[in-house]
N, C-alpha and C positions, 0 to 999 in steps of 0.2 A: 616507819623510818624514824630513826633517832639521830639527833645531832647534838654535839656538845659545844659549848662556847666558854670563853674565859669569864671571869667574874664580871657581873653586871654592875654598872655604876649609875645612880639616879640622874646624873647630869650628862651622861654620854650615851650616844646612840650606837647600838651594835646590831648588825644585820647578819642573818644566816640565809644562804642560798641553797635550795634543794632542787635537784633535777629529777624528773620522773621519766622512766623508760616504760612506755605502755606496751603491753603484750596482747591486748584485745580491745575491741571497741567499747568505749565507756559511755558515749552519748553525753547527755547533760549530767554532770557530776558535781557534787559538793565536796570541796577540799577543806578540811578542817585541821587545826593544829592546837597544841597546848604547850604550856611551859611548866616544867617542874624545877623548882629552885630552892636553895637554902637561904633563908633570911637571917643574916648575922645579927640584926637588931633584936629580933624576937627569939633567935636561936631555934627556929622551927623550919621544917620543910613546907613549902606551899605549892599549890597547883592552880594554874590559871588557864581557862579555856579561851581561845581566841575566836573571834567571829569568823564563821565559815564563808567561803566564796564559791559561787556557782560558776562553773566553766563548762565549755563544750569540747570534748576531746574525742578524736577518732584516730585510731591506729589500725588500719584495715588488715584483717586476716583474709587473704584472697583465695578464691576457688576458681579453677579453670572452667570457663564456659565457652563452648564453641559458638562461632558466629561467622557469617559470610560478609564479604566486603560491602555489598549494597546495604545490608542491615547495619553494619558498623558505621557507614557514612551517615545514614539516617539518624542513628543514635547520637553521635557526637554533636550533631547540630542542635541538640536540646540540652547539652550539658555545659557546665562551667569549665573554662580551659585556662591553662597556663603554658607558656612557651619559653624555651631557651634556644639561643642561636650562638654557638661557640665561635671563637676566632679560629684561624688555621692552626692546627696542632701538628707537632712533629711525630705523628703516629700514622703508619700505613692505613689507608682507608679500609681495606679488607679486614685488618685486625680490629680496628675500632668498631666496625659494624658487628663483627662476631662478639666482641665484648658487650656492647650495648644490648644486643638481642638476647644474649645469654643471661644478662642481669634480669631482664624483664621476664624471661621464661622461668628463671629461678624464683621469681616473686609469684609464681603460679598464675601467670597470664597466658592466655591462648594466643598463639601467633598465626595470623592469616598468612597464606603462602607469600613470601617476600618477593619483591620486584628487584632483580639484580641485573645490572649491565656492567660488563667488565671488558675494557679494551686495553691495549698496551699502554695507553696514555691516560685513561680515565676510568674510575670505578664509581658507580652510583648504586646505592642500596636503600630500599624503602621497606619498612616492616610496620604492620599495624597489629595492635594487641587489644585483648578484651578480657575482663574478669569481673566476677561479682564477689561481694564479701558475705560473711555469714548472715548478715541482716538483709541481704538482697540489694544493697546499694551497688550501682554500676560504675565501673572504672574502665577507662580506655587510654591508650597511649600510642604514640607514633614516633618512629625513629627514622631519620634520613641521614645518610653519610655520603659525602661527595669528595673526591680527590684521588690521589694515587699514593705517592710517597708521603705527602702531607694530606691532611684531611680536615673536613669541617663537619660538625655534627649539629643537626637540628632535632630537638626533642620537644614533644608536646604531650600534655597530660590532660585528661578530662575526668570529672566526677560530678555527682549530682548536687553536692553541697560544698560550700566554701571550706568548712572545717575538715571535710573528708578529703578535699583536693590538696590541702596544705600538707598533711602528713604523707600522703601518697606521693606527691610531687617531689618533696625534699628527700624522701627515701630513695627514689630513683636517682637523683643527683648524687646523693651520698654513696650509693653502691657503685655507680660508674666511676666516680672520682677515686674511690678506694682501689679499684682494680687497675686504673691507669696511673695512679700516683701523680696526677696532674690536676690542677684546678681548671676544669674545663670551661666554666661558664662565666658570663658577664655578671656583674653585681645586679641582682634583682631581676626577676622575670616579669612578664606581663600577664595580668589576669583579665579575662573577658567574661562579661555576664550576659545572660540569655540572648542568644543570637537569633533574633527574629527580624533583623534589618538586612537590607541589601546595600552594599557599598559599591558605587560605580566609580571607577577610576579612569583617568584619561587614556590609559593603555588599552581599555576595553572598547573605545569608540572607533568605529570603522571609518577611515578617511578615504575619500576618492583620490585615485592616482591618475585620473584622466588628464592628459596634457602635461604630465610631468614624469620624469624618470623615477623609478622606485629607488628609495634610499637603501644603500648597503648597510646591513646591521653588523656591527663589530663589537667585540668584547672590550669593555672599558679599561681592562687591566693590561692585556697583552696585545690588543689591537687586531686579533685574528678575526676573519669573517665568520659569522655564525648564521645558522638557519633562522628564519623568522620565528619558528615555533620552539626553538631550543630554549631549555631552562638553564643549562650550564654550558660553559665554554669547554669544548673537547680538548683544547690545548692546555689551559691552566686550571680548569675546574671551577672558575669563578661563577657564582650564581648570577643569572641575568634577570633584569627587571622585565 
């Protein structure tokens, strides 16, 4: 890669920015650079080698690998994860689900049979994906879409290494945003490292209802009564805690 800049001055700083588009996995690489310039004082051309820098770069080239759901669930519990949860989008849920799953299949990921529920008022779709790269690193992803005329997208990604996850994760975001022409996601996702802990939340504790009437569960957005085990409101599609 070659770049040209204007005349260099001893008392002024000048910077050049280069962007690298990787086409394969590089692992630990050394990036080096040099400067060729004409010195007007000596009237000669000069060459200076700059100190190299070691970086770890991964741009996965994925291969389809079949997997069943129990094996998929067991695998992702050992990987590093990142997650995005979009706001409500003015895109029909069925269309957004088709777009998101098509993007991941086009990235050479194997899709386990999706779980789809569609009623006149609510659509929910869940799909799980898996692939391996040419070096054998494992990648997984999860897509969930809820809504009807408006929709909400939950996207998760897993990889074995942090540097592998970064390129994979942002590639998914970029491809989905490119096809919808909408910035889908909140600023910054969350990364979670090795999952060997158990989180117990208040909602998991079983309370006794002896001597008291059971509390009616309602959607916090529209107020509609919902079933105790419901994950989403059937009226407005809001995700329930």
